[in-house]
C-alpha positions as CSV (number, residue, x, y, z in Angstrom):
1,X,76.5,30.0,-41.5
2,X,74.9,28.0,-44.5
3,X,71.6,26.5,-43.6
4,X,69.1,24.3,-45.6
5,X,66.1,26.1,-47.2
6,X,62.9,24.8,-46.9
7,X,63.0,23.5,-50.3
8,X,66.2,21.7,-49.8
9,X,64.8,20.4,-46.5
10,X,62.2,18.5,-48.5
11,X,64.8,16.9,-50.6
12,X,67.6,15.6,-48.3
13,X,67.3,12.5,-46.6
14,X,68.9,13.5,-43.3
15,X,69.4,17.1,-41.8
16,X,70.0,18.6,-38.4
17,X,68.1,21.2,-36.3
18,X,70.4,22.9,-34.2
19,X,70.4,26.0,-31.6
20,X,67.2,24.8,-30.1
21,X,65.9,24.4,-26.6
22,X,64.6,20.9,-26.4
23,X,61.9,19.4,-24.2
24,X,62.6,15.8,-23.5
25,X,60.9,13.5,-21.3
26,X,64.0,13.9,-18.9
27,X,63.7,17.6,-18.9
28,X,64.8,20.7,-20.9
29,X,67.9,20.8,-23.0
30,X,69.0,24.4,-23.2
31,X,71.2,24.0,-26.0
32,X,70.8,21.1,-28.4
33,X,70.7,19.7,-31.8
34,X,69.0,16.6,-33.4
35,X,69.6,14.8,-36.5
36,X,66.5,13.9,-38.7
37,X,66.7,10.9,-41.0
38,X,63.8,9.3,-42.8
39,X,61.3,11.3,-40.8
40,X,62.6,10.0,-37.4
41,X,64.8,11.4,-34.9
42,X,68.3,9.8,-35.5
43,X,70.4,11.6,-33.1
44,X,69.8,13.9,-30.1
45,X,72.8,15.7,-28.5
46,X,73.6,18.9,-26.4
47,X,75.5,21.5,-28.3
48,X,75.6,22.2,-32.0
49,X,75.7,19.9,-35.0
50,X,78.9,18.2,-36.0
51,X,81.2,20.5,-38.1
52,X,81.1,17.9,-40.9
53,X,77.1,18.3,-41.4
54,X,77.1,22.4,-41.9
55,X,75.3,22.2,-45.1
56,X,72.4,20.5,-43.7
57,X,71.7,22.4,-40.8
58,X,68.2,24.1,-39.8
59,X,68.9,26.9,-37.3
60,X,66.4,27.1,-34.5
61,X,67.5,30.5,-33.4
62,X,67.3,29.6,-29.6
63,X,63.6,28.8,-29.7
64,X,61.6,26.0,-28.1
65,X,61.4,22.7,-29.7
66,X,58.6,20.3,-28.3
67,X,57.2,17.1,-29.7
68,X,54.0,17.5,-31.8
69,X,50.9,17.8,-29.5
70,X,48.0,15.4,-29.8
71,X,44.6,16.6,-29.4
72,X,42.1,13.7,-28.3
73,X,39.0,16.0,-28.4
74,X,38.2,18.4,-31.1
75,X,35.2,19.2,-33.1
76,X,36.0,21.9,-35.5
77,X,38.2,24.9,-36.6
78,X,38.5,27.8,-38.9
79,X,34.7,27.8,-39.6
80,X,34.4,24.1,-40.3
81,X,32.4,21.5,-38.1
82,X,33.5,18.0,-39.0
83,X,29.8,16.8,-38.2
84,X,28.8,18.5,-41.3
85,X,30.1,15.3,-43.0
86,X,32.4,16.9,-45.6
87,X,36.0,15.8,-46.3
88,X,36.9,19.5,-46.7
89,X,36.0,20.3,-43.0
90,X,38.1,17.5,-41.9
91,X,41.0,18.8,-44.0
92,X,40.5,22.1,-42.6
93,X,40.7,21.1,-39.2
94,X,44.0,19.1,-40.0
95,X,45.6,22.2,-41.3
96,X,44.1,24.4,-38.3
97,X,45.6,21.7,-35.8
98,X,49.3,22.0,-37.6
99,X,49.2,25.8,-37.4
100,X,48.7,25.5,-33.8
101,X,51.1,22.9,-32.9
102,X,48.9,19.9,-33.0
103,X,50.3,17.1,-35.2
104,X,47.6,14.5,-34.6
105,X,44.2,14.5,-33.5
106,X,40.9,12.5,-33.1
107,X,38.0,13.5,-35.1
108,X,35.4,14.2,-32.6
109,X,31.6,13.7,-32.9
110,X,28.8,15.2,-31.1
111,X,25.4,13.1,-30.2
112,X,23.5,12.6,-33.4
113,X,21.4,10.1,-35.1
114,X,23.2,7.0,-36.4
115,X,23.4,8.1,-40.0
116,X,25.3,11.5,-39.5
117,X,28.1,9.4,-37.4
118,X,28.2,6.7,-40.1
119,X,28.5,9.6,-42.8
120,X,31.5,11.2,-40.5
121,X,33.1,7.8,-40.2
122,X,33.2,7.5,-44.1
123,X,34.6,11.1,-44.5
124,X,37.4,10.2,-42.1
125,X,38.1,6.8,-44.1
126,X,38.5,8.9,-47.0
127,X,40.7,11.6,-45.6
128,X,43.2,9.5,-43.5
129,X,46.4,9.0,-45.1
130,X,46.1,12.2,-47.2
131,X,45.7,14.8,-44.4
132,X,47.1,18.2,-45.4
133,X,48.4,18.8,-41.9
134,X,48.1,17.2,-38.6
135,X,47.5,13.5,-39.0
136,X,44.2,11.8,-38.0
137,X,44.9,9.4,-35.2
138,X,41.1,8.0,-35.0
139,X,37.9,8.8,-34.1
140,X,36.3,9.9,-30.6
141,X,32.6,9.5,-30.5
142,X,31.4,11.9,-27.8
143,X,28.0,10.4,-27.3
144,X,25.2,9.7,-28.1
145,X,25.0,7.5,-24.9
146,X,24.9,10.4,-22.4
147,X,22.6,11.5,-19.5
148,X,20.4,14.3,-20.3
149,X,20.8,15.6,-16.7
150,X,24.3,16.4,-17.5
151,X,23.9,17.0,-21.2
152,X,25.9,20.4,-21.4
153,X,25.7,21.5,-25.1
154,X,24.8,17.9,-26.3
155,X,21.5,18.0,-27.9
156,X,19.0,16.1,-25.8
157,X,17.0,15.0,-28.8
158,X,20.0,12.9,-30.0
159,X,20.5,11.3,-26.6
160,X,19.9,7.7,-25.9
161,X,20.3,4.7,-23.9
162,X,23.5,2.5,-24.7
163,X,22.8,0.1,-27.6
164,X,25.0,-2.8,-28.1
165,X,23.4,-3.6,-31.6
166,X,23.9,0.2,-32.8
167,X,27.6,0.1,-31.5
168,X,28.3,-3.1,-33.5
169,X,27.3,-1.3,-36.7
170,X,29.4,1.6,-35.6
171,X,32.3,-0.7,-35.2
172,X,31.6,-2.4,-38.5
173,X,32.1,0.8,-40.1
174,X,34.8,2.5,-38.3
175,X,37.0,-0.7,-37.4
176,X,40.0,0.4,-35.7
177,X,39.5,4.0,-36.6
178,X,37.3,4.2,-33.6
179,X,39.7,5.1,-30.7
180,X,37.4,6.5,-28.0
181,X,33.9,6.6,-26.9
182,X,32.5,8.9,-24.2
183,X,29.5,7.6,-22.4
184,X,27.3,7.8,-19.2
185,X,27.8,4.1,-17.7
186,X,24.9,4.6,-15.2
187,X,22.5,4.6,-18.0
188,X,20.8,1.2,-18.6
189,X,23.1,-0.9,-20.7
190,X,26.1,1.3,-19.8
191,X,28.2,-1.2,-18.0
192,X,27.6,-3.9,-20.6
193,X,28.6,-1.3,-23.3
194,X,31.7,-0.3,-21.5
195,X,33.0,-4.0,-21.2
196,X,32.0,-4.6,-24.9
197,X,34.0,-1.5,-26.0
198,X,36.9,-2.3,-23.8
199,X,37.2,-5.9,-25.0
200,X,37.6,-4.6,-28.5
201,X,40.4,-2.2,-27.5
202,X,38.3,1.0,-27.4
203,X,39.1,3.6,-24.9
204,X,35.9,4.1,-22.7
205,X,35.6,7.6,-21.5
206,X,33.1,9.2,-18.9
207,X,31.3,12.3,-19.1
208,X,28.0,13.9,-19.4
209,X,27.3,11.6,-16.6
210,X,25.5,11.7,-13.3
211,X,27.4,8.8,-12.0
212,X,27.6,8.4,-8.2
213,X,30.9,7.5,-6.6
214,X,29.8,3.6,-6.5
215,X,28.5,3.9,-10.1
216,X,31.9,5.2,-11.3
217,X,33.9,2.6,-9.6
218,X,31.7,0.0,-11.2
219,X,32.4,1.5,-14.7
220,X,36.1,1.5,-14.0
221,X,36.0,-2.3,-13.0
222,X,34.2,-2.8,-16.4
223,X,36.9,-1.1,-18.2
224,X,36.5,2.6,-18.3
225,X,40.0,4.2,-17.9
226,X,39.5,8.0,-19.1
227,X,37.4,11.2,-18.2
228,X,36.2,13.6,-20.7
229,X,36.7,17.5,-20.0
230,X,36.9,16.4,-16.2
231,X,34.6,18.6,-14.0
232,X,32.4,19.8,-16.8
233,X,29.3,17.6,-17.8
234,X,29.2,15.6,-14.6
235,X,28.0,15.2,-11.1
236,X,30.1,17.9,-9.0
237,X,32.1,16.8,-5.9
238,X,30.1,17.0,-2.3
239,X,31.5,15.9,0.9
240,X,28.8,13.5,1.2
241,X,28.4,12.6,-2.5
242,X,32.0,12.4,-4.1
243,X,30.8,11.4,-7.4
244,X,32.7,10.5,-10.6
245,X,35.3,13.1,-10.1
246,X,36.9,11.7,-6.7
247,X,36.4,8.1,-7.9
248,X,38.4,9.0,-10.9
249,X,41.1,10.8,-8.7
250,X,41.5,7.7,-6.6
251,X,42.2,5.2,-9.5
252,X,45.7,5.4,-10.9
253,X,44.7,3.7,-14.2
254,X,42.1,6.5,-14.9
255,X,43.4,9.6,-16.9
256,X,41.5,12.8,-17.2
257,X,41.0,15.6,-19.9
258,X,41.6,19.3,-18.8
259,X,40.3,22.3,-20.9
260,X,42.8,25.0,-19.8
261,X,41.3,28.0,-21.3
262,X,40.7,30.1,-18.1
263,X,37.0,29.6,-18.7
264,X,36.1,25.7,-18.1
265,X,38.4,25.2,-14.9
266,X,39.4,27.6,-12.3
267,X,43.4,27.8,-12.1
268,X,43.4,26.0,-8.6
269,X,41.4,23.0,-10.0
270,X,44.1,22.7,-12.8
271,X,46.8,22.7,-10.4
272,X,44.9,20.0,-8.0
273,X,44.3,17.8,-11.0
274,X,47.9,18.1,-11.7
275,X,48.9,17.3,-8.2
276,X,46.7,14.4,-8.0
277,X,47.0,12.6,-11.3
278,X,50.4,13.8,-12.3
279,X,51.3,14.7,-15.6
280,X,51.0,11.1,-16.8
281,X,47.4,11.0,-15.8
282,X,46.2,14.3,-17.3
283,X,45.5,15.3,-21.0
284,X,45.4,18.7,-22.3
285,X,42.6,19.1,-25.0
286,X,40.9,21.9,-26.9
287,X,37.2,20.7,-27.2
288,X,37.1,23.3,-29.8
289,X,34.2,24.2,-32.0
290,X,34.5,25.7,-35.5
291,X,34.9,29.1,-33.9
292,X,38.5,28.2,-33.1
293,X,40.8,30.5,-35.1
294,X,38.0,32.9,-36.2
295,X,36.9,34.3,-32.9
296,X,33.8,36.0,-31.8
297,X,30.4,35.5,-33.7
298,X,27.4,33.3,-34.1
299,X,27.9,29.7,-35.1
300,X,25.6,26.5,-35.6
301,X,27.0,23.5,-33.6
302,X,25.4,20.3,-32.3
303,X,22.1,21.6,-33.4
304,X,22.3,24.6,-31.3
305,X,22.9,28.3,-32.1
306,X,26.3,29.1,-30.3
307,X,27.4,32.6,-29.5
308,X,31.1,33.3,-29.1
309,X,31.9,36.6,-27.0
310,X,35.5,37.4,-25.8
311,X,36.4,33.9,-26.9
312,X,33.8,31.9,-24.8
313,X,31.3,29.9,-26.4
314,X,27.8,29.6,-25.1
315,X,24.3,28.6,-25.8
316,X,21.4,31.0,-25.5
317,X,20.8,29.9,-21.8
318,X,24.5,30.5,-21.1
319,X,25.5,26.9,-21.0
320,X,29.5,26.6,-22.2
321,X,29.3,25.1,-25.7
322,X,33.1,23.6,-26.2
323,X,36.0,26.0,-26.3
324,X,37.9,28.1,-28.9
325,X,41.3,27.6,-27.2
326,X,44.1,26.0,-29.3
327,X,46.6,23.4,-28.3
328,X,49.6,25.9,-28.0
329,X,47.3,28.4,-26.0
330,X,46.5,25.6,-23.7
331,X,50.0,24.7,-23.3
332,X,51.0,28.3,-22.6
333,X,48.0,28.6,-19.9
334,X,49.0,25.7,-18.2
335,X,52.7,26.8,-17.6
336,X,51.4,30.3,-16.6
337,X,49.4,28.6,-13.7
338,X,52.7,27.5,-12.4
339,X,52.9,23.9,-13.9
340,X,56.5,23.3,-15.0
341,X,57.0,23.4,-19.1
342,X,58.2,19.7,-19.0
343,X,54.9,18.5,-17.3
344,X,52.8,20.8,-19.4
345,X,54.5,19.3,-22.4
346,X,53.9,15.9,-21.3
347,X,50.2,16.5,-20.9
348,X,50.0,17.9,-24.3
349,X,52.0,15.3,-26.1
350,X,53.3,12.5,-24.4
351,X,50.5,11.4,-22.3
352,X,47.9,11.5,-25.0
353,X,50.3,9.6,-27.2
354,X,50.2,6.9,-24.6
355,X,46.8,6.7,-24.2
356,X,46.2,6.2,-27.8
357,X,49.0,3.6,-28.0
358,X,51.3,5.7,-30.2
359,X,54.8,4.9,-28.7
360,X,56.7,6.8,-31.7
361,X,54.6,10.0,-31.0
362,X,54.6,12.5,-28.4
363,X,58.2,12.6,-27.4
364,X,61.6,13.8,-28.7
365,X,63.8,10.9,-28.5
366,X,66.0,8.6,-30.8
367,X,63.8,6.4,-32.9
368,X,60.6,8.6,-32.4
369,X,58.6,10.1,-35.3
370,X,59.8,13.5,-36.1
371,X,56.7,15.3,-35.3
372,X,57.9,18.5,-34.0
373,X,57.0,22.1,-33.1
374,X,59.0,25.0,-32.8
375,X,57.5,27.6,-30.5
376,X,58.6,31.5,-29.6
377,X,58.8,32.9,-26.2
378,X,55.0,33.6,-26.3
379,X,54.2,29.8,-27.2
380,X,53.2,31.1,-30.9
381,X,54.0,28.4,-33.5
382,X,57.0,29.3,-35.8
383,X,56.6,25.9,-37.8
384,X,55.3,22.6,-37.4
385,X,57.0,19.3,-38.7
386,X,55.4,16.0,-39.3
387,X,57.7,13.2,-40.0
388,X,60.4,15.6,-40.7
389,X,58.4,17.6,-43.1
390,X,57.2,21.1,-42.6
391,X,53.4,21.2,-42.7
392,X,53.1,24.7,-41.4
393,X,55.4,27.7,-41.2
394,X,54.4,31.2,-39.9
395,X,57.0,32.8,-42.1
């Protein structure tokens, strides 16, 4: 059978991908084909491409085709920390994301003084639209309005109480690029800032927080709708003090992030989160630092020395310091824990797309963007497409 080459694929307006197992929102199609036209999915059907289209066919060789995954929480990769304020670091993370099946991501900060955050925003503004790999979907400001009692790896010297005037400056610089802010709502001014951000269309996430059950409910009433790296960096569950986590589980409008790396969450906790929130209420993330893709070693991150051993990143006192997991690994890990492939893909792609208001991403359906990832049986990435163009190929 004749198939299009990678070069030809860049030149034709429309072509078919066939002989693939496709994950759709309705389930898994074991033998399917789809036509891509002008960067979107034009047709999706069971079986092979039409006989009249044989010269414009890309053979998927029975591999798994999923929608491009979306990481709403990533700090760095391939030796690059995006808080260093260089365009190169953001571009390298874009490439690393594409190589691991992620087609869109939020550039994620750590707590800092105002100027480094504004500098990061400026570099994002320069890079968006010309990314070499995964697309920038916006900015996630993790901090600096976090509770020192639950700081985790966040640098305590940079933590401060919510400041509406400072946030106005951040919003003036970032504009609609600011998609998410993680804060501790129990701090003085926390509820006011929550309401302020929500009124401006920014997703308010809660973490690095010592909020009680009642304080968390108040935050949700004021507009918080998301939990950053659930169970990590927050008051734990106690049967007489249920705290933030139980409050979030009870609220159907509140979604939760999960780092499924066999370190941050016990397998039973991942399954419990899935059972309580469902795939539409749970988002897989990496929370990766610059060690992602490099492995063990010593790194500088967030003002700390971080040592990665056996893939686990820790501060000198043993505190977990982000992760090294990739999105395709998180997807594989989730499936290995007994969660269905369809639900795992939903949590890695569809739910984050919905969270960010990206209706044409995170799904394989007619009319959706052709952001696609081909995976082998071990969930390794064979190639990644964005809008119908390959941005990564393992070959």
